[in-house]
Every structure is written in structure tokens, then in C-alpha cells.
C-alpha positions as YAML, in Angstrom:
chain: A
units: angstrom
residues:
- id: 1
  name: UNK
  ca: [35.08, 242.00, 154.99]
- id: 2
  name: UNK
  ca: [33.24, 238.91, 156.03]
- id: 3
  name: UNK
  ca: [31.65, 240.89, 158.79]
- id: 4
  name: UNK
  ca: [30.53, 243.48, 156.33]
- id: 5
  name: UNK
  ca: [29.05, 240.92, 153.96]
- id: 6
  name: UNK
  ca: [27.19, 239.24, 156.86]
- id: 7
  name: UNK
  ca: [25.90, 242.58, 158.06]
- id: 8
  name: UNK
  ca: [24.65, 243.53, 154.64]
- id: 9
  name: UNK
  ca: [22.89, 240.16, 154.24]
- id: 10
  name: UNK
  ca: [21.23, 240.57, 157.60]
- id: 11
  name: UNK
  ca: [20.08, 244.17, 156.70]
- id: 12
  name: UNK
  ca: [18.68, 242.82, 153.40]
- id: 13
  name: UNK
  ca: [16.71, 240.22, 155.20]
- id: 14
  name: UNK
  ca: [15.17, 242.82, 157.61]
- id: 15
  name: UNK
  ca: [14.32, 245.04, 154.61]
- id: 16
  name: UNK
  ca: [12.77, 242.06, 152.67]
- id: 17
  name: UNK
  ca: [10.62, 241.44, 155.64]
- id: 18
  name: UNK
  ca: [9.50, 245.03, 155.89]
- id: 19
  name: UNK
  ca: [8.65, 245.16, 152.22]
- id: 20
  name: UNK
  ca: [6.62, 241.97, 152.42]
- id: 21
  name: UNK
  ca: [5.01, 242.17, 155.71]
- id: 22
  name: UNK
  ca: [3.80, 245.80, 155.84]
- id: 23
  name: UNK
  ca: [0.05, 246.19, 156.32]
- id: 24
  name: UNK
  ca: [-0.67, 242.42, 156.67]
- id: 25
  name: UNK
  ca: [-3.62, 241.37, 158.74]
- id: 26
  name: UNK
  ca: [-3.30, 239.29, 161.86]
- id: 27
  name: UNK
  ca: [-5.95, 236.82, 163.09]
- id: 28
  name: UNK
  ca: [-7.85, 239.63, 164.72]
- id: 29
  name: UNK
  ca: [-8.48, 241.11, 161.31]
- id: 30
  name: UNK
  ca: [-6.68, 244.38, 161.81]
- id: 31
  name: UNK
  ca: [-3.87, 245.74, 159.94]
- id: 32
  name: UNK
  ca: [-0.49, 245.85, 161.82]
- id: 33
  name: UNK
  ca: [2.36, 247.96, 160.56]
- id: 34
  name: UNK
  ca: [5.12, 245.31, 160.32]
- id: 35
  name: UNK
  ca: [7.15, 247.70, 158.21]
- id: 36
  name: UNK
  ca: [7.35, 250.16, 161.10]
- id: 37
  name: UNK
  ca: [8.47, 247.51, 163.48]
- id: 38
  name: UNK
  ca: [11.08, 246.29, 161.01]
- id: 39
  name: UNK
  ca: [12.03, 249.89, 160.52]
- id: 40
  name: UNK
  ca: [12.81, 250.22, 164.21]
- id: 41
  name: UNK
  ca: [15.07, 247.13, 163.96]
- id: 42
  name: UNK
  ca: [16.75, 248.64, 161.01]
- id: 43
  name: UNK
  ca: [17.86, 251.59, 163.06]
- id: 44
  name: UNK
  ca: [20.00, 249.34, 164.98]
- id: 45
  name: UNK
  ca: [21.47, 247.69, 161.86]
- id: 46
  name: UNK
  ca: [22.07, 250.63, 159.65]
- id: 47
  name: UNK
  ca: [25.02, 250.01, 157.35]
- id: 48
  name: UNK
  ca: [28.29, 251.76, 158.23]
- id: 49
  name: UNK
  ca: [29.87, 254.01, 155.65]
- id: 50
  name: UNK
  ca: [32.52, 251.43, 155.24]
- id: 51
  name: UNK
  ca: [30.11, 248.76, 154.12]
- id: 52
  name: UNK
  ca: [28.39, 251.05, 151.50]
- id: 53
  name: UNK
  ca: [30.07, 250.95, 147.96]
- id: 54
  name: UNK
  ca: [31.37, 254.42, 147.17]
- id: 55
  name: UNK
  ca: [31.64, 255.75, 143.58]
- id: 56
  name: UNK
  ca: [33.15, 259.01, 142.45]
- id: 57
  name: UNK
  ca: [31.67, 261.18, 139.79]
- id: 58
  name: UNK
  ca: [32.86, 260.64, 136.21]
- id: 59
  name: UNK
  ca: [33.99, 264.30, 135.67]
- id: 60
  name: UNK
  ca: [36.76, 265.56, 137.92]
- id: 61
  name: UNK
  ca: [36.94, 268.91, 136.15]
- id: 62
  name: UNK
  ca: [33.47, 270.30, 136.59]
- id: 63
  name: UNK
  ca: [33.40, 274.15, 136.43]
- id: 64
  name: UNK
  ca: [32.39, 275.92, 139.55]
- id: 65
  name: UNK
  ca: [29.64, 277.77, 137.73]
- id: 66
  name: UNK
  ca: [28.23, 274.51, 136.30]
- id: 67
  name: UNK
  ca: [28.21, 272.79, 139.69]
- id: 68
  name: UNK
  ca: [26.55, 275.78, 141.36]
- id: 69
  name: UNK
  ca: [23.81, 275.72, 138.73]
- id: 70
  name: UNK
  ca: [23.24, 272.06, 139.03]
- id: 71
  name: UNK
  ca: [23.04, 272.05, 142.84]
- id: 72
  name: UNK
  ca: [19.34, 273.34, 142.88]
- id: 73
  name: UNK
  ca: [18.33, 270.66, 140.48]
- id: 74
  name: UNK
  ca: [19.54, 267.96, 142.80]
- id: 75
  name: UNK
  ca: [18.14, 269.84, 145.79]
- id: 76
  name: UNK
  ca: [14.64, 270.13, 144.28]
- id: 77
  name: UNK
  ca: [14.82, 266.41, 143.25]
- id: 78
  name: UNK
  ca: [15.20, 265.70, 146.94]
- id: 79
  name: UNK
  ca: [12.31, 267.95, 147.69]
- id: 80
  name: UNK
  ca: [10.14, 265.89, 145.35]
- id: 81
  name: UNK
  ca: [11.43, 262.56, 146.88]
- id: 82
  name: UNK
  ca: [10.67, 263.65, 150.40]
- id: 83
  name: UNK
  ca: [7.18, 264.95, 149.45]
- id: 84
  name: UNK
  ca: [6.38, 261.50, 147.93]
- id: 85
  name: UNK
  ca: [7.88, 259.65, 150.77]
- id: 86
  name: UNK
  ca: [5.55, 261.70, 153.13]
- id: 87
  name: UNK
  ca: [2.60, 260.99, 150.85]
- id: 88
  name: UNK
  ca: [2.32, 264.66, 150.19]
- id: 89
  name: UNK
  ca: [1.43, 265.15, 146.56]
- id: 90
  name: UNK
  ca: [1.18, 268.94, 146.79]
- id: 91
  name: UNK
  ca: [4.75, 269.19, 148.16]
- id: 92
  name: UNK
  ca: [6.14, 266.86, 145.52]
- id: 93
  name: UNK
  ca: [4.41, 269.14, 142.94]
- id: 94
  name: UNK
  ca: [5.99, 272.24, 144.34]
- id: 95
  name: UNK
  ca: [9.40, 270.61, 144.29]
- id: 96
  name: UNK
  ca: [8.95, 269.42, 140.72]
- id: 97
  name: UNK
  ca: [7.91, 273.05, 139.65]
- id: 98
  name: UNK
  ca: [11.05, 274.39, 141.40]
- id: 99
  name: UNK
  ca: [13.19, 271.76, 139.75]
- id: 100
  name: UNK
  ca: [11.85, 272.71, 136.21]
- id: 101
  name: UNK
  ca: [12.72, 276.32, 136.92]
- id: 102
  name: UNK
  ca: [16.21, 275.23, 138.12]
- id: 103
  name: UNK
  ca: [16.80, 273.23, 134.88]
- id: 104
  name: UNK
  ca: [16.08, 276.42, 132.89]
- id: 105
  name: UNK
  ca: [19.03, 278.06, 134.73]
- id: 106
  name: UNK
  ca: [21.71, 275.40, 134.33]
- id: 107
  name: UNK
  ca: [24.81, 277.00, 132.98]
- id: 108
  name: UNK
  ca: [25.91, 274.79, 130.03]
- id: 109
  name: UNK
  ca: [28.35, 277.28, 128.58]
- id: 110
  name: UNK
  ca: [31.22, 276.15, 130.82]
- id: 111
  name: UNK
  ca: [30.58, 272.39, 130.27]
- id: 112
  name: UNK
  ca: [33.17, 270.33, 128.28]
- id: 113
  name: UNK
  ca: [31.76, 268.54, 125.14]
- id: 114
  name: UNK
  ca: [31.47, 265.28, 127.16]
- id: 115
  name: UNK
  ca: [29.62, 267.00, 129.93]
- id: 116
  name: UNK
  ca: [27.24, 268.74, 127.50]
- id: 117
  name: UNK
  ca: [26.47, 265.41, 125.85]
- id: 118
  name: UNK
  ca: [25.58, 263.79, 129.17]
- id: 119
  name: UNK
  ca: [23.49, 266.68, 130.31]
- id: 120
  name: UNK
  ca: [21.63, 267.15, 127.04]
- id: 121
  name: UNK
  ca: [20.86, 263.37, 127.04]
- id: 122
  name: UNK
  ca: [18.84, 263.85, 130.16]
- id: 123
  name: UNK
  ca: [17.65, 267.38, 130.16]
- id: 124
  name: UNK
  ca: [14.40, 267.16, 128.17]
- id: 125
  name: UNK
  ca: [13.37, 263.93, 129.81]
- id: 126
  name: UNK
  ca: [13.88, 265.60, 133.21]
- id: 127
  name: UNK
  ca: [11.80, 268.60, 132.11]
- id: 128
  name: UNK
  ca: [9.00, 266.34, 130.95]
- id: 129
  name: UNK
  ca: [8.88, 264.38, 134.21]
- id: 130
  name: UNK
  ca: [9.06, 267.51, 136.40]
- id: 131
  name: UNK
  ca: [6.27, 269.01, 134.25]
- id: 132
  name: UNK
  ca: [4.04, 265.95, 134.90]
- id: 133
  name: UNK
  ca: [4.75, 265.83, 138.60]
- id: 134
  name: UNK
  ca: [4.22, 269.51, 139.07]
- id: 135
  name: UNK
  ca: [0.82, 269.36, 137.31]
- id: 136
  name: UNK
  ca: [-0.54, 266.37, 139.20]
- id: 137
  name: UNK
  ca: [-0.67, 267.49, 142.79]
- id: 138
  name: UNK
  ca: [-3.95, 265.53, 143.18]
- id: 139
  name: UNK
  ca: [-2.57, 262.25, 141.83]
- id: 140
  name: UNK
  ca: [0.32, 260.92, 143.75]
- id: 141
  name: UNK
  ca: [0.43, 257.53, 141.89]
- id: 142
  name: UNK
  ca: [0.89, 259.28, 138.64]
- id: 143
  name: UNK
  ca: [3.67, 261.44, 140.22]
- id: 144
  name: UNK
  ca: [5.29, 258.28, 141.38]
- id: 145
  name: UNK
  ca: [5.19, 256.76, 137.88]
- id: 146
  name: UNK
  ca: [7.07, 259.72, 136.54]
- id: 147
  name: UNK
  ca: [9.40, 259.79, 139.52]
- id: 148
  name: UNK
  ca: [10.85, 256.50, 138.49]
- id: 149
  name: UNK
  ca: [12.42, 257.86, 135.29]
- id: 150
  name: UNK
  ca: [13.20, 261.17, 136.92]
- id: 151
  name: UNK
  ca: [15.26, 259.25, 139.39]
- id: 152
  name: UNK
  ca: [17.17, 257.48, 136.62]
- id: 153
  name: UNK
  ca: [17.88, 260.80, 134.87]
- id: 154
  name: UNK
  ca: [19.09, 262.46, 138.00]
- id: 155
  name: UNK
  ca: [21.14, 259.42, 138.84]
- id: 156
  name: UNK
  ca: [22.94, 259.78, 135.49]
- id: 157
  name: UNK
  ca: [23.75, 263.34, 136.30]
- id: 158
  name: UNK
  ca: [24.90, 262.63, 139.71]
- id: 159
  name: UNK
  ca: [27.24, 259.93, 138.48]
- id: 160
  name: UNK
  ca: [28.60, 262.41, 135.97]
- id: 161
  name: UNK
  ca: [28.77, 265.64, 137.73]
- id: 162
  name: UNK
  ca: [28.33, 264.79, 141.46]
- id: 163
  name: UNK
  ca: [25.42, 266.02, 143.39]
- id: 164
  name: UNK
  ca: [27.12, 268.69, 145.61]
- id: 165
  name: UNK
  ca: [26.68, 266.35, 148.57]
- id: 166
  name: UNK
  ca: [26.66, 262.56, 149.27]
- id: 167
  name: UNK
  ca: [23.76, 260.94, 147.52]
- id: 168
  name: UNK
  ca: [22.69, 257.44, 148.35]
- id: 169
  name: UNK
  ca: [21.45, 255.27, 145.56]
- id: 170
  name: UNK
  ca: [18.47, 253.25, 147.09]
- id: 171
  name: UNK
  ca: [16.31, 250.64, 145.57]
- id: 172
  name: UNK
  ca: [12.84, 249.23, 146.30]
- id: 173
  name: UNK
  ca: [12.27, 245.61, 144.95]
- id: 174
  name: UNK
  ca: [8.50, 245.79, 145.34]
- id: 175
  name: UNK
  ca: [7.37, 248.75, 143.23]
- id: 176
  name: UNK
  ca: [5.51, 248.13, 139.97]
- id: 177
  name: UNK
  ca: [4.53, 244.56, 140.58]
- id: 178
  name: UNK
  ca: [8.06, 243.69, 141.77]
- id: 179
  name: UNK
  ca: [9.85, 245.14, 138.88]
- id: 180
  name: UNK
  ca: [11.48, 247.55, 141.41]
- id: 181
  name: UNK
  ca: [12.68, 251.12, 141.11]
- id: 182
  name: UNK
  ca: [15.57, 253.30, 142.42]
- id: 183
  name: UNK
  ca: [15.88, 256.63, 143.94]
- id: 184
  name: UNK
  ca: [18.59, 258.90, 145.41]
- id: 185
  name: UNK
  ca: [18.51, 260.11, 148.97]
- id: 186
  name: UNK
  ca: [20.52, 262.61, 151.05]
- id: 187
  name: UNK
  ca: [20.40, 260.28, 153.99]
- id: 188
  name: UNK
  ca: [21.27, 256.66, 154.77]
- id: 189
  name: UNK
  ca: [17.78, 256.36, 156.38]
- id: 190
  name: UNK
  ca: [15.40, 254.59, 154.00]
- id: 191
  name: UNK
  ca: [12.26, 256.63, 153.28]
- id: 192
  name: UNK
  ca: [10.48, 255.04, 150.32]
- id: 193
  name: UNK
  ca: [8.98, 257.49, 147.92]
- id: 194
  name: UNK
  ca: [7.07, 254.76, 145.90]
- id: 195
  name: UNK
  ca: [4.94, 253.47, 148.88]
- id: 196
  name: UNK
  ca: [5.18, 256.30, 151.47]
- id: 197
  name: UNK
  ca: [3.72, 255.31, 154.77]
- id: 198
  name: UNK
  ca: [2.42, 251.95, 153.46]
- id: 199
  name: UNK
  ca: [6.03, 250.65, 153.28]
- id: 200
  name: UNK
  ca: [8.20, 253.48, 154.28]
- id: 201
  name: UNK
  ca: [11.23, 251.51, 155.29]
- id: 202
  name: UNK
  ca: [11.22, 249.12, 152.14]
- id: 203
  name: UNK
  ca: [14.43, 249.40, 150.38]
- id: 204
  name: UNK
  ca: [18.25, 248.94, 150.26]
- id: 205
  name: UNK
  ca: [21.30, 251.07, 149.78]
- id: 206
  name: UNK
  ca: [23.18, 250.16, 146.69]
- id: 207
  name: UNK
  ca: [26.00, 252.72, 146.76]
- id: 208
  name: UNK
  ca: [26.76, 256.24, 147.64]
- id: 209
  name: UNK
  ca: [27.98, 258.91, 145.19]
- id: 210
  name: UNK
  ca: [30.34, 261.41, 146.67]
...
């Protein structure tokens, strides 16, 4: 346990350095990608599965039809996330459009009352953010603003229904003037959707839902 705590603290220090030093200027006046260097170090200090807190979905009785209809929603969310991390606003817009279409096909008929309550609490909000992101393929910063709340909504659904795969809850402490923002990832590898290439490795893994 002590080894895991020490490893987690060491990883946090590396990530903190990556977040704060990216794009800084040296004495020669040129920008040097410190985040990329720190990212290389992080590859050797990636947390083991045993050191990441694991949470189980709230609902253990999700109908197969419900799970199958929700899976594309999570998949297209990942599509949006990867587009933003790659600084590709057009790809993020395409993922959001597909996500909006997937939301319209979610099978709510087989949900329990508690499941329907959780889903409907997030459905309209998700549609709104997907709509904004899909229509702003030329404004990636606006897309990122809406991705913050989209991530919160998808996180709520993942905690309730599960995402059909392991989903890592990541957090960037630097976004929005250090207010921070979370996102979900299909991989342990940190690829920050809020800063893209500027600070691609900025972030920590909080937990995994599976």
C-alpha cells in the first residue's frame, strides 16, 4: 500500500510539472515542449491497475437492450474526446453529431424507474452540448467549453449504467484558470482534450469505472 501511495505521489509530481512547464521559454527565447518530455517520463511511471481506484456501476441489472443502445453514446463521446485531444475541431464535431443521433436511439423502455430517472436527468443536457460541439467545427475553444459539462453528464451515466468497457476518470487541474475539468478516457494514457498538443499529458487518473 505504501509503495502504491508513493508511486501515485511521484506520478502526480511529474504531471504537475508537465502541466506547469509546457510551452515555457528558455534563455534562448524559444519555446520548448516540457510537457512532451514529462510525458515521456510518465510512460515509465504509468500507474498499475492495482493502484487505480475501481468503482462498479450503480445498476447491476441493466437490460441488454439498454446497454446496447447506450454503448454508441459512450463510443461517440470518446470520439469527441479524441478529436479535441488531437486539436481536430472537425473530428470533434463529427463525433458530437453522431452522439446526438445515438442519443435519439437510446432504448428507455426497458429501463427501471431509477434508471429512467438518472438517464432523463442527463439526456437533454447531453443533447444540448452535443449540438453545440457539432455546430462549432471552426471554434475548438467553444467546443471545449461544452465538453466540460458533456463529460460530467457522461460520467453520471457511466457510473450508473457502465460504459460497456473500462472508462478512466481523468482530471486536468489547469483548465479554466485552474478551476480544473474532468473527462473520461478508454485508455490509461493521458491525452488532454482541453489543451491538446499544448499540454497533452497534463492530467491525473482519479478512478476507473468497470
